[in-house]
C-alpha positions as CSV (number, residue, x, y, z in Angstrom):
1,M,28.2,-67.3,21.6
2,A,24.7,-66.2,20.4
3,T,22.2,-68.7,19.2
4,A,21.0,-68.9,15.6
5,N,17.6,-67.3,16.5
6,Q,19.3,-64.3,18.2
7,I,21.6,-63.8,15.2
8,Q,18.6,-64.0,12.9
9,F,16.6,-61.4,15.0
10,R,19.6,-59.0,15.0
11,L,19.9,-59.5,11.2
12,K,16.2,-58.6,10.7
13,L,16.7,-55.4,12.8
14,A,19.8,-54.4,10.9
15,K,17.9,-54.9,7.6
16,K,14.9,-52.8,8.8
17,T,17.1,-49.9,9.9
18,F,19.0,-50.2,6.6
19,T,15.9,-50.0,4.5
20,T,14.4,-47.1,6.5
21,A,17.8,-45.3,6.3
22,G,17.8,-46.0,2.5
23,K,14.3,-44.5,2.2
24,V,15.4,-41.4,4.1
25,V,18.5,-41.0,1.9
26,T,16.5,-41.3,-1.3
27,A,13.9,-38.8,0.0
28,T,16.6,-36.4,1.0
29,K,18.3,-36.8,-2.5
30,N,15.0,-35.9,-4.2
31,R,14.5,-32.9,-2.0
32,I,18.0,-31.7,-2.7
33,T,17.5,-32.0,-6.5
34,K,14.2,-30.0,-6.2
35,L,15.9,-27.3,-4.1
36,E,18.8,-27.1,-6.6
37,A,16.4,-26.6,-9.5
38,E,14.6,-23.9,-7.5
39,L,17.9,-22.1,-6.8
40,K,18.8,-22.2,-10.5
41,K,15.5,-20.6,-11.5
42,A,15.8,-17.9,-8.8
43,K,19.4,-17.0,-9.9
44,A,18.2,-16.8,-13.5
45,A,15.4,-14.5,-12.6
46,E,17.7,-12.2,-10.6
47,A,20.1,-12.0,-13.5
48,K,17.3,-11.2,-15.9
49,A,16.1,-8.4,-13.6
50,K,19.5,-6.9,-13.4
51,K,19.9,-7.0,-17.2
52,K,16.6,-5.2,-17.7
53,K,17.1,-1.6,-19.0
54,P,16.1,1.2,-16.7
55,V,12.8,2.8,-17.6
56,A,13.2,6.1,-19.5
57,R,12.3,9.0,-17.3
58,K,9.7,11.5,-18.5
59,K,10.8,15.0,-19.4
60,P,10.2,17.5,-16.6
61,A,7.3,19.9,-17.3
62,A,8.4,23.2,-18.7
63,K,8.7,25.9,-16.1
64,K,6.1,28.6,-16.2
65,K,7.3,32.2,-16.7
66,P,6.8,34.3,-13.6
67,A,3.7,36.6,-13.9
68,A,4.3,40.3,-14.5
69,K,4.6,42.1,-11.2
70,K,1.6,44.3,-10.4
71,K,2.2,47.8,-9.1
72,P,1.6,48.0,-5.4
73,V,-1.8,49.6,-4.6
74,A,-2.4,51.4,-1.3
75,K,-4.7,49.4,0.9
76,K,-8.0,51.1,1.7
77,K,-8.7,51.8,5.3
78,A,-11.6,50.0,6.8
79,V,-14.4,52.5,7.4
80,A,-16.8,51.9,10.2
81,R,-20.2,51.5,8.7
82,K,-23.3,52.9,10.3
83,K,-25.9,50.5,11.2
84,P,-29.0,50.9,9.2
85,A,-31.9,52.1,11.3
86,A,-34.2,49.4,12.4
87,K,-37.4,49.3,10.3
88,K,-40.5,50.1,12.2
89,K,-43.4,47.8,11.9
90,P,-46.3,49.4,10.2
91,V,-49.0,50.2,12.7
92,A,-52.6,49.3,11.9
93,R,-54.4,52.6,11.6
94,K,-57.9,53.1,12.7
95,K,-60.3,54.4,10.2
96,P,-61.8,57.7,11.1
97,A,-65.3,57.4,12.3
98,A,-67.9,58.4,9.8
99,K,-69.7,61.7,10.8
100,K,-73.3,61.4,11.6
101,K,-75.7,63.9,10.1
């Protein structure tokens, strides 16, 4: 049989574990209630989003009438152009010598 001190020691350990377990249980309960409240809000938001009316679509722009067809015009043939003659540089002219009398 165990002594009184041993029994007392075991009783203290049992009480400690019980209190820590109790704290964990209460913390878990609080967490559960918070999560349930969050879930309720999320479901309400989803339901509200589903109920929302779809946005009215804009009318499509009126189609433009096709432009009147133009009569086909014969294409002009490309004519080879003559190169313009290169301009000559003006040459400096010498003045005629004055006649001596």
